[in-house]
Jmol script that loads the backbone (N, CA, C; Angstrom):
load data "model"
ATOM      1  N   UNK A   1     -81.210 -39.411-102.042  1.00  0.00           N
ATOM      2  CA  UNK A   1     -81.693 -40.422-100.830  1.00  0.00           C
ATOM      3  C   UNK A   1     -80.660 -40.288 -99.578  1.00  0.00           C
ATOM      4  N   UNK A   2     -80.793 -39.042 -98.664  1.00  0.00           N
ATOM      5  CA  UNK A   2     -79.875 -38.855 -97.703  1.00  0.00           C
ATOM      6  C   UNK A   2     -80.577 -39.640 -96.324  1.00  0.00           C
ATOM      7  N   UNK A   3     -79.893 -39.292 -95.213  1.00  0.00           N
ATOM      8  CA  UNK A   3     -80.057 -39.900 -93.981  1.00  0.00           C
ATOM      9  C   UNK A   3     -80.389 -41.558 -94.317  1.00  0.00           C
ATOM     10  N   UNK A   4     -79.439 -42.222 -95.003  1.00  0.00           N
ATOM     11  CA  UNK A   4     -79.827 -43.582 -95.338  1.00  0.00           C
ATOM     12  C   UNK A   4     -78.343 -44.092 -94.816  1.00  0.00           C
ATOM     13  N   UNK A   5     -78.189 -45.282 -94.297  1.00  0.00           N
ATOM     14  CA  UNK A   5     -76.733 -45.914 -93.951  1.00  0.00           C
ATOM     15  C   UNK A   5     -76.894 -47.277 -94.523  1.00  0.00           C
ATOM     16  N   UNK A   6     -75.946 -47.692 -95.444  1.00  0.00           N
ATOM     17  CA  UNK A   6     -75.830 -49.038 -95.448  1.00  0.00           C
ATOM     18  C   UNK A   6     -75.000 -50.061 -94.950  1.00  0.00           C
ATOM     19  N   UNK A   7     -75.706 -51.170 -94.421  1.00  0.00           N
ATOM     20  CA  UNK A   7     -74.428 -51.951 -93.511  1.00  0.00           C
ATOM     21  C   UNK A   7     -74.055 -52.910 -94.229  1.00  0.00           C
ATOM     22  N   UNK A   8     -72.759 -53.453 -94.579  1.00  0.00           N
ATOM     23  CA  UNK A   8     -72.332 -54.493 -95.461  1.00  0.00           C
ATOM     24  C   UNK A   8     -71.702 -55.484 -94.756  1.00  0.00           C
ATOM     25  N   UNK A   9     -71.644 -56.854 -94.838  1.00  0.00           N
ATOM     26  CA  UNK A   9     -70.751 -57.492 -93.888  1.00  0.00           C
ATOM     27  C   UNK A   9     -69.174 -57.680 -94.200  1.00  0.00           C
ATOM     28  N   UNK A  10     -68.622 -58.136 -93.203  1.00  0.00           N
ATOM     29  CA  UNK A  10     -66.915 -57.170 -93.574  1.00  0.00           C
ATOM     30  C   UNK A  10     -66.853 -58.960 -94.218  1.00  0.00           C
ATOM     31  N   UNK A  11     -67.449 -59.887 -94.138  1.00  0.00           N
ATOM     32  CA  UNK A  11     -67.155 -61.153 -94.922  1.00  0.00           C
ATOM     33  C   UNK A  11     -67.681 -61.173 -96.416  1.00  0.00           C
ATOM     34  N   UNK A  12     -67.323 -60.953 -97.292  1.00  0.00           N
ATOM     35  CA  UNK A  12     -67.987 -60.805 -98.695  1.00  0.00           C
ATOM     36  C   UNK A  12     -67.859 -62.278 -99.251  1.00  0.00           C
ATOM     37  N   UNK A  13     -67.367 -62.966 -98.850  1.00  0.00           N
ATOM     38  CA  UNK A  13     -67.386 -64.541 -99.446  1.00  0.00           C
ATOM     39  C   UNK A  13     -68.960 -65.393 -98.995  1.00  0.00           C
ATOM     40  N   UNK A  14     -69.626 -64.850 -97.944  1.00  0.00           N
ATOM     41  CA  UNK A  14     -70.606 -65.442 -97.672  1.00  0.00           C
ATOM     42  C   UNK A  14     -71.892 -64.361 -98.599  1.00  0.00           C
ATOM     43  N   UNK A  15     -72.962 -65.085 -98.586  1.00  0.00           N
ATOM     44  CA  UNK A  15     -74.251 -64.566 -99.667  1.00  0.00           C
ATOM     45  C   UNK A  15     -75.170 -63.774 -98.771  1.00  0.00           C
ATOM     46  N   UNK A  16     -74.624 -62.551 -97.827  1.00  0.00           N
ATOM     47  CA  UNK A  16     -75.709 -62.049 -97.200  1.00  0.00           C
ATOM     48  C   UNK A  16     -76.076 -60.465 -97.545  1.00  0.00           C
ATOM     49  N   UNK A  17     -77.158 -60.392 -97.728  1.00  0.00           N
ATOM     50  CA  UNK A  17     -77.759 -59.104 -97.890  1.00  0.00           C
ATOM     51  C   UNK A  17     -77.423 -57.852 -97.307  1.00  0.00           C
ATOM     52  N   UNK A  18     -77.194 -56.750 -97.960  1.00  0.00           N
ATOM     53  CA  UNK A  18     -76.982 -55.550 -96.897  1.00  0.00           C
ATOM     54  C   UNK A  18     -78.198 -55.388 -96.592  1.00  0.00           C
ATOM     55  N   UNK A  19     -77.489 -54.721 -94.870  1.00  0.00           N
ATOM     56  CA  UNK A  19     -78.965 -54.074 -94.154  1.00  0.00           C
ATOM     57  C   UNK A  19     -79.020 -52.362 -94.200  1.00  0.00           C
ATOM     58  N   UNK A  20     -80.461 -51.716 -94.616  1.00  0.00           N
ATOM     59  CA  UNK A  20     -80.284 -50.342 -95.028  1.00  0.00           C
ATOM     60  C   UNK A  20     -81.011 -49.524 -93.927  1.00  0.00           C
ATOM     61  N   UNK A  21     -80.821 -48.967 -93.545  1.00  0.00           N
ATOM     62  CA  UNK A  21     -81.408 -48.081 -91.973  1.00  0.00           C
ATOM     63  C   UNK A  21     -81.155 -46.498 -91.894  1.00  0.00           C
ATOM     64  N   UNK A  22     -82.662 -45.986 -91.924  1.00  0.00           N
ATOM     65  CA  UNK A  22     -82.470 -44.474 -91.718  1.00  0.00           C
ATOM     66  C   UNK A  22     -81.747 -43.987 -90.837  1.00  0.00           C
ATOM     67  N   UNK A  23     -81.823 -42.797 -90.521  1.00  0.00           N
ATOM     68  CA  UNK A  23     -81.086 -41.973 -89.528  1.00  0.00           C
ATOM     69  C   UNK A  23     -82.262 -42.212 -88.416  1.00  0.00           C
ATOM     70  N   UNK A  24     -83.385 -42.204 -88.762  1.00  0.00           N
ATOM     71  CA  UNK A  24     -84.304 -41.984 -87.816  1.00  0.00           C
ATOM     72  C   UNK A  24     -84.406 -43.405 -86.971  1.00  0.00           C
ATOM     73  N   UNK A  25     -84.436 -44.348 -87.753  1.00  0.00           N
ATOM     74  CA  UNK A  25     -84.613 -45.697 -87.031  1.00  0.00           C
ATOM     75  C   UNK A  25     -83.460 -46.374 -86.459  1.00  0.00           C
ATOM     76  N   UNK A  26     -82.018 -45.374 -87.089  1.00  0.00           N
ATOM     77  CA  UNK A  26     -81.033 -46.004 -86.163  1.00  0.00           C
ATOM     78  C   UNK A  26     -81.124 -45.238 -84.777  1.00  0.00           C
ATOM     79  N   UNK A  27     -81.381 -43.567 -84.671  1.00  0.00           N
ATOM     80  CA  UNK A  27     -81.491 -43.217 -83.744  1.00  0.00           C
ATOM     81  C   UNK A  27     -82.868 -43.521 -83.039  1.00  0.00           C
ATOM     82  N   UNK A  28     -83.882 -44.188 -83.294  1.00  0.00           N
ATOM     83  CA  UNK A  28     -84.714 -44.526 -82.256  1.00  0.00           C
ATOM     84  C   UNK A  28     -84.270 -45.933 -82.077  1.00  0.00           C
ATOM     85  N   UNK A  29     -83.464 -46.852 -82.208  1.00  0.00           N
ATOM     86  CA  UNK A  29     -82.908 -48.157 -81.993  1.00  0.00           C
ATOM     87  C   UNK A  29     -81.844 -47.804 -80.890  1.00  0.00           C
ATOM     88  N   UNK A  30     -81.270 -46.731 -81.174  1.00  0.00           N
ATOM     89  CA  UNK A  30     -80.033 -46.487 -80.050  1.00  0.00           C
ATOM     90  C   UNK A  30     -80.964 -46.179 -78.493  1.00  0.00           C
ATOM     91  N   UNK A  31     -81.800 -44.703 -78.952  1.00  0.00           N
ATOM     92  CA  UNK A  31     -82.855 -44.405 -77.706  1.00  0.00           C
ATOM     93  C   UNK A  31     -83.448 -45.797 -77.259  1.00  0.00           C
ATOM     94  N   UNK A  32     -83.874 -46.321 -77.672  1.00  0.00           N
ATOM     95  CA  UNK A  32     -84.582 -47.609 -77.315  1.00  0.00           C
ATOM     96  C   UNK A  32     -83.621 -48.536 -76.130  1.00  0.00           C
ATOM     97  N   UNK A  33     -82.262 -48.925 -76.926  1.00  0.00           N
ATOM     98  CA  UNK A  33     -81.092 -49.243 -76.118  1.00  0.00           C
ATOM     99  C   UNK A  33     -81.024 -48.717 -75.119  1.00  0.00           C
ATOM    100  N   UNK A  34     -80.756 -47.471 -75.143  1.00  0.00           N
ATOM    101  CA  UNK A  34     -79.885 -46.614 -73.794  1.00  0.00           C
ATOM    102  C   UNK A  34     -81.571 -46.588 -72.870  1.00  0.00           C
ATOM    103  N   UNK A  35     -82.606 -46.440 -73.446  1.00  0.00           N
ATOM    104  CA  UNK A  35     -83.682 -46.372 -72.293  1.00  0.00           C
ATOM    105  C   UNK A  35     -83.636 -47.748 -71.429  1.00  0.00           C
ATOM    106  N   UNK A  36     -83.636 -48.850 -72.003  1.00  0.00           N
ATOM    107  CA  UNK A  36     -83.679 -49.979 -71.415  1.00  0.00           C
ATOM    108  C   UNK A  36     -82.811 -50.254 -70.927  1.00  0.00           C
ATOM    109  N   UNK A  37     -81.293 -49.970 -70.964  1.00  0.00           N
ATOM    110  CA  UNK A  37     -80.461 -50.580 -70.073  1.00  0.00           C
ATOM    111  C   UNK A  37     -80.454 -49.648 -68.761  1.00  0.00           C
ATOM    112  N   UNK A  38     -81.105 -48.135 -69.385  1.00  0.00           N
ATOM    113  CA  UNK A  38     -81.406 -47.565 -68.048  1.00  0.00           C
ATOM    114  C   UNK A  38     -82.328 -47.984 -67.134  1.00  0.00           C
ATOM    115  N   UNK A  39     -83.619 -48.700 -67.697  1.00  0.00           N
ATOM    116  CA  UNK A  39     -84.511 -48.815 -67.049  1.00  0.00           C
ATOM    117  C   UNK A  39     -84.045 -50.208 -66.236  1.00  0.00           C
ATOM    118  N   UNK A  40     -83.745 -52.001 -67.163  1.00  0.00           N
ATOM    119  CA  UNK A  40     -83.479 -52.667 -66.353  1.00  0.00           C
ATOM    120  C   UNK A  40     -82.403 -53.226 -66.080  1.00  0.00           C
ATOM    121  N   UNK A  41     -80.892 -52.246 -66.436  1.00  0.00           N
ATOM    122  CA  UNK A  41     -79.835 -52.692 -65.692  1.00  0.00           C
ATOM    123  C   UNK A  41     -79.091 -51.042 -65.644  1.00  0.00           C
ATOM    124  N   UNK A  42     -79.712 -50.473 -64.666  1.00  0.00           N
ATOM    125  CA  UNK A  42     -79.058 -49.199 -64.156  1.00  0.00           C
ATOM    126  C   UNK A  42     -77.257 -48.787 -63.917  1.00  0.00           C
ATOM    127  N   UNK A  43     -76.926 -50.172 -63.887  1.00  0.00           N
ATOM    128  CA  UNK A  43     -75.370 -50.221 -63.707  1.00  0.00           C
ATOM    129  C   UNK A  43     -74.712 -50.473 -64.766  1.00  0.00           C
ATOM    130  N   UNK A  44     -75.313 -50.904 -65.721  1.00  0.00           N
ATOM    131  CA  UNK A  44     -74.529 -51.126 -67.230  1.00  0.00           C
ATOM    132  C   UNK A  44     -74.442 -50.118 -67.973  1.00  0.00           C
ATOM    133  N   UNK A  45     -75.530 -48.874 -67.662  1.00  0.00           N
ATOM    134  CA  UNK A  45     -75.792 -47.524 -68.001  1.00  0.00           C
ATOM    135  C   UNK A  45     -74.620 -46.974 -67.394  1.00  0.00           C
ATOM    136  N   UNK A  46     -74.272 -46.832 -66.224  1.00  0.00           N
ATOM    137  CA  UNK A  46     -73.391 -46.459 -65.279  1.00  0.00           C
ATOM    138  C   UNK A  46     -71.933 -46.754 -65.903  1.00  0.00           C
ATOM    139  N   UNK A  47     -71.951 -48.190 -66.078  1.00  0.00           N
ATOM    140  CA  UNK A  47     -70.608 -48.529 -66.903  1.00  0.00           C
ATOM    141  C   UNK A  47     -70.365 -47.511 -67.995  1.00  0.00           C
ATOM    142  N   UNK A  48     -70.945 -47.797 -69.167  1.00  0.00           N
ATOM    143  CA  UNK A  48     -70.772 -47.065 -70.256  1.00  0.00           C
ATOM    144  C   UNK A  48     -70.906 -45.794 -70.155  1.00  0.00           C
ATOM    145  N   UNK A  49     -71.375 -44.723 -69.009  1.00  0.00           N
ATOM    146  CA  UNK A  49     -71.083 -43.684 -68.861  1.00  0.00           C
ATOM    147  C   UNK A  49     -69.662 -43.553 -68.180  1.00  0.00           C
ATOM    148  N   UNK A  50     -69.270 -44.309 -67.441  1.00  0.00           N
ATOM    149  CA  UNK A  50     -67.947 -43.878 -66.777  1.00  0.00           C
ATOM    150  C   UNK A  50     -66.660 -44.428 -67.924  1.00  0.00           C
ATOM    151  N   UNK A  51     -66.992 -44.811 -69.110  1.00  0.00           N
ATOM    152  CA  UNK A  51     -65.794 -45.276 -69.611  1.00  0.00           C
ATOM    153  C   UNK A  51     -65.363 -44.135 -70.659  1.00  0.00           C
ATOM    154  N   UNK A  52     -64.647 -44.664 -71.507  1.00  0.00           N
ATOM    155  CA  UNK A  52     -63.536 -43.514 -72.202  1.00  0.00           C
ATOM    156  C   UNK A  52     -64.756 -42.593 -73.149  1.00  0.00           C
ATOM    157  N   UNK A  53     -65.766 -43.616 -73.685  1.00  0.00           N
ATOM    158  CA  UNK A  53     -66.884 -43.230 -74.887  1.00  0.00           C
ATOM    159  C   UNK A  53     -67.980 -42.303 -74.129  1.00  0.00           C
ATOM    160  N   UNK A  54     -67.498 -42.033 -72.928  1.00  0.00           N
ATOM    161  CA  UNK A  54     -68.727 -40.673 -72.496  1.00  0.00           C
ATOM    162  C   UNK A  54     -69.226 -39.772 -72.943  1.00  0.00           C
ATOM    163  N   UNK A  55     -68.124 -39.105 -73.602  1.00  0.00           N
ATOM    164  CA  UNK A  55     -68.682 -37.952 -74.671  1.00  0.00           C
ATOM    165  C   UNK A  55     -69.502 -38.074 -75.676  1.00  0.00           C
ATOM    166  N   UNK A  56     -68.996 -39.558 -76.295  1.00  0.00           N
ATOM    167  CA  UNK A  56     -69.644 -39.714 -77.536  1.00  0.00           C
ATOM    168  C   UNK A  56     -71.578 -39.700 -77.162  1.00  0.00           C
ATOM    169  N   UNK A  57     -71.713 -40.910 -75.943  1.00  0.00           N
ATOM    170  CA  UNK A  57     -72.825 -41.261 -75.371  1.00  0.00           C
ATOM    171  C   UNK A  57     -73.413 -39.644 -74.582  1.00  0.00           C
ATOM    172  N   UNK A  58     -72.621 -38.987 -74.338  1.00  0.00           N
ATOM    173  CA  UNK A  58     -73.383 -37.572 -73.815  1.00  0.00           C
ATOM    174  C   UNK A  58     -73.867 -36.883 -74.998  1.00  0.00           C
ATOM    175  N   UNK A  59     -73.101 -36.580 -76.291  1.00  0.00           N
ATOM    176  CA  UNK A  59     -73.564 -35.677 -77.009  1.00  0.00           C
ATOM    177  C   UNK A  59     -74.616 -36.582 -77.768  1.00  0.00           C
ATOM    178  N   UNK A  60     -74.637 -37.818 -77.961  1.00  0.00           N
ATOM    179  CA  UNK A  60     -75.786 -38.355 -78.581  1.00  0.00           C
ATOM    180  C   UNK A  60     -77.044 -37.802 -78.057  1.00  0.00           C
ATOM    181  N   UNK A  61     -77.181 -37.841 -76.922  1.00  0.00           N
ATOM    182  CA  UNK A  61     -78.732 -38.038 -75.716  1.00  0.00           C
ATOM    183  C   UNK A  61     -78.655 -36.596 -75.645  1.00  0.00           C
ATOM    184  N   UNK A  62     -77.625 -35.565 -75.884  1.00  0.00           N
ATOM    185  CA  UNK A  62     -78.273 -34.259 -76.224  1.00  0.00           C
ATOM    186  C   UNK A  62     -78.872 -33.567 -77.671  1.00  0.00           C
ATOM    187  N   UNK A  63     -78.269 -34.364 -78.224  1.00  0.00           N
ATOM    188  CA  UNK A  63     -78.040 -33.817 -79.720  1.00  0.00           C
ATOM    189  C   UNK A  63     -79.601 -34.787 -80.919  1.00  0.00           C
ATOM    190  N   UNK A  64     -79.603 -35.785 -80.324  1.00  0.00           N
ATOM    191  CA  UNK A  64     -80.513 -36.845 -81.145  1.00  0.00           C
ATOM    192  C   UNK A  64     -81.827 -36.806 -80.660  1.00  0.00           C
ATOM    193  N   UNK A  65     -82.369 -36.381 -79.684  1.00  0.00           N
ATOM    194  CA  UNK A  65     -83.761 -36.153 -79.606  1.00  0.00           C
ATOM    195  C   UNK A  65     -84.669 -35.180 -80.710  1.00  0.00           C
ATOM    196  N   UNK A  66     -83.833 -33.985 -80.734  1.00  0.00           N
ATOM    197  CA  UNK A  66     -84.344 -32.924 -81.605  1.00  0.00           C
ATOM    198  C   UNK A  66     -84.137 -33.214 -83.173  1.00  0.00           C
ATOM    199  N   UNK A  67     -83.109 -33.703 -83.299  1.00  0.00           N
ATOM    200  CA  UNK A  67     -82.943 -34.499 -84.784  1.00  0.00           C
ATOM    201  C   UNK A  67     -84.033 -35.594 -85.061  1.00  0.00           C
ATOM    202  N   UNK A  68     -84.474 -36.502 -84.021  1.00  0.00           N
ATOM    203  CA  UNK A  68     -85.235 -37.253 -84.460  1.00  0.00           C
ATOM    204  C   UNK A  68     -86.513 -36.491 -84.479  1.00  0.00           C
ATOM    205  N   UNK A  69     -86.860 -35.704 -83.759  1.00  0.00           N
ATOM    206  CA  UNK A  69     -88.451 -34.980 -84.099  1.00  0.00           C
ATOM    207  C   UNK A  69     -88.216 -34.047 -85.807  1.00  0.00           C
ATOM    208  N   UNK A  70     -86.998 -33.527 -85.935  1.00  0.00           N
ATOM    209  CA  UNK A  70     -86.934 -32.887 -87.300  1.00  0.00           C
ATOM    210  C   UNK A  70     -87.055 -34.190 -88.353  1.00  0.00           C
ATOM    211  N   UNK A  71     -86.636 -35.315 -88.051  1.00  0.00           N
ATOM    212  CA  UNK A  71     -86.561 -36.008 -88.978  1.00  0.00           C
ATOM    213  C   UNK A  71     -87.865 -36.628 -89.277  1.00  0.00           C
ATOM    214  N   UNK A  72     -88.694 -36.926 -88.091  1.00  0.00           N
ATOM    215  CA  UNK A  72     -89.809 -37.431 -88.413  1.00  0.00           C
ATOM    216  C   UNK A  72     -91.320 -36.397 -88.823  1.00  0.00           C
ATOM    217  N   UNK A  73     -90.967 -35.028 -88.499  1.00  0.00           N
ATOM    218  CA  UNK A  73     -91.638 -34.271 -88.963  1.00  0.00           C
ATOM    219  C   UNK A  73     -91.211 -33.825 -90.304  1.00  0.00           C
ATOM    220  N   UNK A  74     -90.511 -33.798 -90.829  1.00  0.00           N
ATOM    221  CA  UNK A  74     -90.405 -33.577 -92.053  1.00  0.00           C
ATOM    222  C   UNK A  74     -90.919 -34.862 -93.020  1.00  0.00           C
ATOM    223  N   UNK A  75     -90.668 -35.884 -92.579  1.00  0.00           N
ATOM    224  CA  UNK A  75     -91.400 -37.430 -93.495  1.00  0.00           C
ATOM    225  C   UNK A  75     -92.655 -36.830 -93.249  1.00  0.00           C
ATOM    226  N   UNK A  76     -93.499 -36.307 -92.133  1.00  0.00           N
ATOM    227  CA  UNK A  76     -94.993 -36.139 -92.161  1.00  0.00           C
ATOM    228  C   UNK A  76     -95.129 -35.061 -93.461  1.00  0.00           C
ATOM    229  N   UNK A  77     -94.394 -34.196 -93.368  1.00  0.00           N
ATOM    230  CA  UNK A  77     -94.645 -32.694 -93.949  1.00  0.00           C
ATOM    231  C   UNK A  77     -94.262 -33.287 -95.703  1.00  0.00           C
ATOM    232  N   UNK A  78     -93.514 -34.356 -95.952  1.00  0.00           N
ATOM    233  CA  UNK A  78     -92.978 -34.550 -97.220  1.00  0.00           C
ATOM    234  C   UNK A  78     -91.806 -33.290 -97.522  1.00  0.00           C
ATOM    235  N   UNK A  79     -91.593 -32.772 -96.713  1.00  0.00           N
ATOM    236  CA  UNK A  79     -90.295 -31.975 -97.436  1.00  0.00           C
ATOM    237  C   UNK A  79     -89.143 -31.440 -96.434  1.00  0.00           C
ATOM    238  N   UNK A  80     -87.644 -31.339 -96.662  1.00  0.00           N
ATOM    239  CA  UNK A  80     -87.057 -31.253 -95.673  1.00  0.00           C
ATOM    240  C   UNK A  80     -86.894 -29.895 -94.674  1.00  0.00           C
ATOM    241  N   UNK A  81     -86.859 -30.077 -93.201  1.00  0.00           N
ATOM    242  CA  UNK A  81     -86.605 -29.160 -92.634  1.00  0.00           C
ATOM    243  C   UNK A  81     -85.233 -28.622 -92.269  1.00  0.00           C
ATOM    244  N   UNK A  82     -85.050 -27.298 -92.325  1.00  0.00           N
ATOM    245  CA  UNK A  82     -83.639 -26.450 -91.513  1.00  0.00           C
ATOM    246  C   UNK A  82     -83.669 -26.386 -90.364  1.00  0.00           C
ATOM    247  N   UNK A  83     -82.387 -26.199 -89.816  1.00  0.00           N
ATOM    248  CA  UNK A  83     -82.407 -25.323 -88.424  1.00  0.00           C
ATOM    249  C   UNK A  83     -81.271 -24.873 -88.501  1.00  0.00           C
ATOM    250  N   UNK A  84     -81.341 -23.289 -88.060  1.00  0.00           N
ATOM    251  CA  UNK A  84     -79.847 -22.840 -87.494  1.00  0.00           C
ATOM    252  C   UNK A  84     -79.245 -23.607 -86.451  1.00  0.00           C
ATOM    253  N   UNK A  85     -77.887 -23.429 -86.491  1.00  0.00           N
ATOM    254  CA  UNK A  85     -76.998 -24.156 -85.347  1.00  0.00           C
ATOM    255  C   UNK A  85     -77.184 -23.100 -83.746  1.00  0.00           C
ATOM    256  N   UNK A  86     -78.091 -22.225 -83.996  1.00  0.00           N
ATOM    257  CA  UNK A  86     -78.564 -21.249 -82.478  1.00  0.00           C
ATOM    258  C   UNK A  86     -79.303 -22.582 -82.028  1.00  0.00           C
ATOM    259  N   UNK A  87     -78.551 -22.864 -80.498  1.00  0.00           N
ATOM    260  CA  UNK A  87     -79.700 -23.397 -79.621  1.00  0.00           C
ATOM    261  C   UNK A  87     -80.828 -22.981 -79.645  1.00  0.00           C
ATOM    262  N   UNK A  88     -82.383 -23.959 -79.697  1.00  0.00           N
ATOM    263  CA  UNK A  88     -83.332 -23.319 -79.524  1.00  0.00           C
ATOM    264  C   UNK A  88     -83.536 -22.881 -77.748  1.00  0.00           C
ATOM    265  N   UNK A  89     -83.452 -24.085 -77.215  1.00  0.00           N
ATOM    266  CA  UNK A  89     -83.834 -23.492 -75.421  1.00  0.00           C
ATOM    267  C   UNK A  89     -82.514 -23.862 -74.743  1.00  0.00           C
ATOM    268  N   UNK A  90     -82.190 -23.509 -74.191  1.00  0.00           N
ATOM    269  CA  UNK A  90     -81.088 -23.628 -72.848  1.00  0.00           C
ATOM    270  C   UNK A  90     -81.306 -23.967 -71.675  1.00  0.00           C
TER     271      UNK A  90
END
end "model"
wireframe off; spacefill off
backbone 0.3
color backbone group
């Protein structure tokens, strides 16, 4: 059961269920978030990119569209897909 993440509440005294999300779901949510702030709040997006986490956001936006495509294709075909570490297009 790869590509699945489980999120548990930090306070375990409350009776709250775990949240389970696939990698594709997380990528979709983050891309939706970045697309929304780019469209509706461009200054907020610039602020996110101007802070110390710019490398993380930049790397995510460079790598995850292909990863999302591979995850969806794998789901449709019903079998895992593998790629080399060589860049597809420059």
